[in-house]
N, C-alpha and C positions, 0 to 999 in steps of 0.2 A: 504493500501500501502505499503510496506516494504522502511524503509529511504534510503535504497541503490539503489531501483528503482527511486526515488525521486533525487537522486542526479547526476548533468552531469559537468564534470571538465573540464573547460578551462586551457590549458597548455600556458602560454603566454613567450616567447623565442625572443633574440633578434634578432637572424637567425637561420632559420629551412630551409633546415638539415645543421648541420655544420660537416665536415668531422673529426673535434678533440673530437667532444661531444658525443661518444659512449654511454657515460653513460646515459644521457638524453633519447636515443632511446631503451637500456635495460630498463629503467625505466616505458614508455611508453607500451611497448611490454608487461613485467610483468602484468603491470594494465589491458592493454585490456584482457591476457589471463584469469584475474581473471572475467571479466565479465564486468569489468567498461566503462561508457561512455565517451569518452575521447574527444576533439575537441582541434586542435591544432592552435594558434597565430603567427603566425610571424610578427616582426616588420620591419624586413629587407629581400629582396628578398637573396637566396644563390647565391653567384657569383662563388662559387668553383667548376669546374666541376667535381670534384672526390666524388663518393659516396660509401657507404658500403652495401652489399649485403643485411643486416637487415632491410635497409628501406623500402626493398619491402614488408614484413610483416607487416609495421603498417598500421593497417586499420583505423585511424583517419582523417577525412577530416582535410586540413589545410587552413587556410584561411589567406591570406596577407594584413597588414593594409597598407593603403596607408599614404603618407604627402602630405599633400597640397600643392602645389609651389604657388599659388594665392589666395587672399583674398577671391575670390569669392568662390573658393572651399573649402576653410575652413568654410565661409558660408554657403554653402550647408551640411557640415558635420552635423554642429551645428542644420539647419534647421530639418533635417533628425533625431537627436536626439529625438528634441521636437518632431515629430509626432511618435516616436518608444518607448521610454524611460519612464516609469509610473514616474509622479512627476520629468522629468528632468528639468523644469521650476525653480522649487524650489530649488532643489538642485544645481542646475548650478549657481542661483545666490547667495545661500549662499558659494559657492566656490569660485566665482569670484575672490576676492581681492586677496585671493592666486594665483589662477590660473593666474591672468593676470601680474605675477611677474615669470611665469614659462616660459622655451621654448615652443615655439608657437606648433613647430611640435609633440613635446611629450603630449602637451594638447589635441593636435585634434586628433592622434593617439588613446590615453584613451578615450577621446569621443565616435570616432567609434568603440573601441574595447565595450562600455559600448552599443552603438547599435546593435552590432554584438551576443552579450552576452546574451540582452534580446530576441531577434530574434531566437536564437536556444536554449532557454529554460539553459544555464548555470547556474549554482548553485554555483559554488566556481571558482577563477582564483588561480591558482599558477603559479608563475613565477621561473625561474633559475636564480639565478644570483640575490643578492639584489643591482641594480644599475637600469639599463634603464628598462629591464623589470619588476622588482618590483615597480619601481616609476608608469610606465604606467597602471601597475594590479591596484594600489590604486588608480590613478584617476577612472578607469573604475568602480572598485568595489564600491565607494563612489556613483559616479552618478547612477549605476545599481540598488543600495540598497543588495549588495550582500556580500559575505566575499572573503578575497584575503590573500593567503599565499606566501612563497617563499622560496627558497633552497639557502644558502649561500655557497660559496666554497673556493677560496683564493684569486683572484684578487679583487674581491669583497668585502674583510674585509682588506685586509694586504697593498695594493699597496698604496703608498703614494699620489695617488688622491683621494683616498675614503676620504669622509666629513662623522665623525663618526656621527655629528649630524643628517645626512642624514639619516643615518643608525639605529640610535636611534629612529628616526618618525616613520619611515616605521616597526620598530620591536613593536611599540608602537599600530600603527594602525591595522597591521595584524592580524588575528585570532590565527596563530600560526607559528612560524619559526622553518625550519629545516636546519640542517649543519652537513658536511659530518665526522667529527671526535668529539673526545672529547676534543682535544686541540683548534677547532673551539668554541664548545660550551661554553667551560670556562671562551674564549675570548670574546664571545655576553654577557653573563651573567655577564663578568667584565665591561663591556663599557656603560651596559643598565640593570643596577640591579633593576629598576620597570618592565621589560619586563621579567626577567630569568625565570618564570614559563612559559613561551610560549614557550621557546626552547627546540626542539629536537634533540638529535644527532641519525639520520638514515644514517647508511652508505651507500653508493653506492652498489647497487649489479651488480653480475655477472649471466648469463646464466649458471648455470654450467653443464649442459651438452654440451655445446659446449667448454668446456675446460674438456676433461676428463684426468684424472690424470694417469701418467706414472713413475714408480722411476725411479731415474737418470742412465744414463748408465755409463758403465767407462769414465774416463776425457780422450777427445783425445789428442793428439798433433800435432798441436799447440793447446794450450788452447783455447775453443772458447767462446768469449765473447759479448752479446750482450746487447744492450740501445736502448730506443725507446723513444720518444717524440719530441716538437717541438725544433728548435735548437735555443732556448734564453736561457739569463742568467741563469734563474732559475732552470734550468735542468742541470747546471754544468759539461757539457760534456767536457771543456777543461780540467778536474782534471782528468776526466777520459784519456784522451788524453795523459796526461802528467804522468799519473799512468802506462798506457801500454808501455809508451817511458822507463821508469823507470823499469819497469818488464825485457823487453827487454835487456836494459841496463846489467842487473843481472842477465842473461840469460834462462829466462823463455819465450818460445817462444809462441807467441799468435798470433790470427786472430779476430780481433773486428769489428763488423758491428752496426752501429747507424741508426736506421730508423726514419725518420724525415725530415720535410722540415723547413725552418723558416730565420729568418732575420741574424742570423750567420752564416750561412751554409759559405760562401765567408771566413771568419774569420777562421772557424775551418779548413775548407780545408787549406788553408796557413800555419795554426799550425802543421797540420799533414805533410806537405811537408818540413816544418823546420826542424822538428825532423826527419826527413828520414824516415816516418812510413806508405807511399803511397802501400808496398805491404802488411802491414798488419792489417791497419785501413782504414776500407769502409764507406764513407758515402751514404747508401740506398736512401736517398730519402722518401717521404712520402709513407705509405704501406696500405693496404686495413688490417681489424682484419684479415681476412683470413691468410693474408701473414705475420701479426704480430705472427698468432699462428705458421706457419711453421719457423720464425725466431728462436720463443722461443724454439722450437722443437731441433731445429738446436743447441742450445747453451748448452754450460756445466755450464753456471752462468750467471745472469741476474743482470745488475749494473744501480740504479737511484742513481747516484751521486749529488742531489739536493742544491741547496744553497739558501741564502736570495739574491735575487739582490739588488744591489744598490738603485733601487726605492723601495724597500719593497717589491716586488712582490717575491712571495713564491709557491711552490706546497701544495696542499692540501695532497691528498693520492691518487697519480695516480693508475689509473684502470688498465694499464698496467702492475703495480707490483704486483698487486692481481690476475691476469690473470697467470704471471710466477710461483706464488705460487701455482697457483691451479691446475697449467698444472704439477708441480712436477721441477721446475727449481731452483735449489739454489739460493738466491738472496744475494744481496749486497748492501745495501743504506743507504743514510743520513739522519742523526735524525734532520728531519726538519717538522715541526708541526703535523699531524698525524701519519706520518711513525710510529714512535717508538711503537704506538700501535699496530700494526701488525708485525713488523721487531724487531728480539732480541730474548725475550722469551715468550712464553705463562703461561697462569695462573699455569700451572702445571710444570713450569721452562721448558719446552722442548724448545730447540733450535727453531727459525723457519727462522731465516736469520741473517746476521752479519750486526752491527748496526755503522758506522763510521761518524766520525765529519765532518760536513758539510765542505768544501772546503779545507779539508786534502787529498792531495795526498799522504802522507803518509801512512796514516791510509787505504787508496781505495789499496795500493799496497800491504800491511799487510794482509788485509782481502781475496785480491785474492790469496795470497802465502797461507793463511789458509786454503781457499775452495781447492786448489792442495796437501797439506800435505797428505801423506800417513797416512791412519788409520784414516782420518776426517771424520763424517757421516753424508754423505753427503743424504745418504739416510732415514737414522732419520730425518734430519733436514727438509729434502722435504715432509715428512708424515707430520709431526707437522704442518707445513706450510698450508698443504691440508686440514687437519681439522680444522684449525682456519678459514680459508675461508667459509669452511662449514657449521661453526656455525654461524659466523657472517657477510657471505656476499653473502648469497642466495635470488636473485634479487627477487623469489615468495615471501620470508620473508619480505624482506625490502620492497617491494610494497602493503604486507597486513598492513604492521605499516602505511605507508603512509595513505592507505585508512582508516583505523580505526582512526587514527588521525584527519582526517579532515571530518569523520562522527561524531565522537564524538564531535566536536565543533558546525558542521551542525545542530545535535541533540538538545545542549543547547540552540543556538540563535532562532532553530524553535519552543523551547517550550516556550523561552521569549519572543518573537514576532513572532505567526504562520504565516506562508507565507511570509513573508520576512524578511530578516536579516537586523541586525542593521548597517546602512551606515557609513564609516570613516565619522568622523568631521572634514572639511577642514577649518572652519569660522576661519578667523583671531584671535581670541579671544583663540585659541588654537594653542598656540606659538610653542609647541613640534609639530605641523604637517608642518607649514610653510617651514621650510628646504626643506622638501619634493620638493616642487614646484618651488623651487628655485635654483635648481641642474641643470647644463648643461647636454646635449641631448647625448653628444660624449661618455660617459662611459658604 
């Protein structure tokens, strides 16, 4: 039997589906298209009624894990694990001192996940985000005697609430750690040098066929500016609104559309009104992927004015920025985390976009003026951006890298211990692991 026929991957997600996490759906679709056997485990029920049409193409079954509300329900989960998971009693006893200090709901979901993984023949668990989903996967993998890995993104790395001891512990226990930019990879290797060899940068991919390239057309008058993202501090939309006001004052006519919803909607709407921009800046609210593509096709320029929030939260590498580049829309973006890896100049020195200092309204104004300058090579820049996306962000290629990384680790551990992967050691003597079991479940 080929190794690929023996592997069944369980994706562990905090919420599935989640409207803002299109990159996860794209990844799962690409892995399914390559013939992989996927099962999705969600720790929370989806509460958002909005769904992208691409979800209908996902074939993987979804299991929602319960959270016991009463002691008797929790005991039933443990009893079922004892009946179902080989060696559960011994593993649970060894882990109990650490588990006793953990959030009860998190532990019980980890136990239920171990039961479900055993029943469904899951050989590897992969979590997205190095927080709740990864901690739950770590518990389940230890109990079920299988391997786990996780993909780290942004909020799970840079937010002030992140406990780096916990993150280091997860990295030490995982078979491998994936992250979505070279910037992130460097950060992880720096905070956990003992696990540096496990870290791999694999960019989020796009289904390139859904984003056909068209060279930029002649500029419209007024200039069409598009931005997309949740209306939260790290997206930097207040700086874009201020830049539009400065452009208007300088005699540059613009119309700006910002797609997305979030906690700052009222604040941004008030800022637009105070600056007298009601006729030129529109908050569109959340939009599906197809509607975002329509917005990008409409735009002369796409702007991602990201900043580092007061709480340390920042963007990783926004998927919609890559989508704009794939479609042929000139882009302006701030130099945070992984964005300079795609916006600026490629390895051959060709310009792929205009990079600005985060939070600098003046630089945003100058960049937008540059895009409108007669003789500016918008077509050349857009073409270079598309080629970069094709080289580095093809979902089929990225999913193959994920698959190969997982299978390589499976092969190594199968040879060292045939038929059963080495479980994670949660024993109290392993001080590096205990913080994983004391992290609160809310993150």
